[in-house]
N, C-alpha and C positions, 0 to 999 in steps of 0.2 A: 469611513470608520476604520480605526486602527486595529490591526490583527497581530497576534504573536508570531514572530519569525521562527520557522522550524529549523532545528539544528541537529547535528550529529548526536546520537544518544537519545533523542526523543523516541518514544515508543509508538508502535503501530499495532493495532488490533484488527484482525481480518474477520469479516462476516460475509456470508453468501446469502443471496435471496432464496427463499423457500421455492420449491420443495427440497432443494439440495441441502444436505447436512454435512458439515465438516467433521471428520472423525480422526483423532479426537480434536476438539476445538483447539486451534493453535494458540499458544500463550502470546502475550504481547512481545514483540521483538524490537530491539533498539535499531534505529537507523545507523548503518555502519559507516557512512561516508558523508562528508560535507565538503564542498569545494568552492564555496562562494568567495573565500579569501578574507572574510572577516569573522571574528569570534564573538560569541555571546556566552558569557560566564564560562570561559575556557573551552567552549565547544564551537567548531566551525559551522556556520550557517549553511543551509542547503539551497541549491538551485534545482529547477525541475528535472534536469538530466540525472541528478544524483538519485532521485527517487524512481524515475521511470526506467532507469537502467539497472536498478537493484535486482539481483537474482535471489529470490526467496526459495528455499527448498520446497519441493512439491508437498501438498497436503492431501490427506486421505479424505474421501467423500463417499456418500451413497445417496440414493434417491428412493422414493417409494416404489418405483418400477425396477430398480436395480439395488437389491439389498446387500450384495457382496461387494465390499469396498473396492474402490479404484483410487487413482491419484489424479490431482489437478495441478498444473503449473500455475503460477501466480504472476500477474502483470499489473503494476500500479500505474494509474494515470492521474496526472495533476491537472484538475480542471481550472478554468480561468479564475474562479473565485478564490483559488489558493495561490495566486501569483501576484506578487507586488511588482508591477511592471516598471517602476522607476527606480528600483534599487540599483546600486553600482557594485559590481564585484571585481575582484582582481583580474579575472579573465575577460573583462569587458562585457560580460552579459548584462542584460537590463532587467533580469528577474531574480527574485529570491522567493522561496516558498513560504507562505504564511498559512496559519491554521484558521481558515475561514469556514470550515465545514469538512465533512468526510471526503476522502479521495475516492475516485472510482477504481474498481478492481475488476479485471477480466480473468476468470478462472478457465483454463483450457484443459480438456480431458487429455491426460498424458497416458494413463493406463486405465482403460475403461472399467467401470463397475459392471457387474453382471447379476443375473438372477438364477434361481434354481432351474429354470427351463432352458438355460444356456444362452439366453439373449444377452447382448452387451450394449452398453451405451456407445454412442458414435465417437470414434477417435477424432480428436480435433474439435469436438463440439465445445461451445463456450457457454459459461454461466456468468451472470453479473453479480457483483457484490460491492461492499464498501470497506474502507479502511479508516478507522477513527484514530486520531492522534492524541497522545498525552504529552503535553509540553510543560513539564515542571520548571518553574523559574523562581529564583530568589527575588529578582527584580525584572519584570517583563520588558523586553525590547520589542517595539512594534514597528510595523511598516504598513503601507497600503493606502 
């Protein structure tokens, strides 16, 4: 099955699994970097390292147990379903990122949320989430 190749400028929307709530919900953010070495509609295509090394600013969060907001760092993971393994890039890599479904996201507690009793979330605790892609194209370029 053919899938749309992800490129610099495509947007990512973050969501976290309940019961965690992101505050405020972050707006879609454009992918800042593509290094695949080929262009799609004047934007460079992405390899997995472009997305997995992307540093996204921390996001605010709270949970039912910790109502006073804290912050989470964000780490994106490109699962196998989002990798076109036979693509050729200028750096000799064999993978380009394709939009085959949501990416996995790991949210790590950077600044713990707390509650009125003084209890805090565990520093370094992780929460799972997803990142959905929006890949607008005039003429889709596919791989996979």
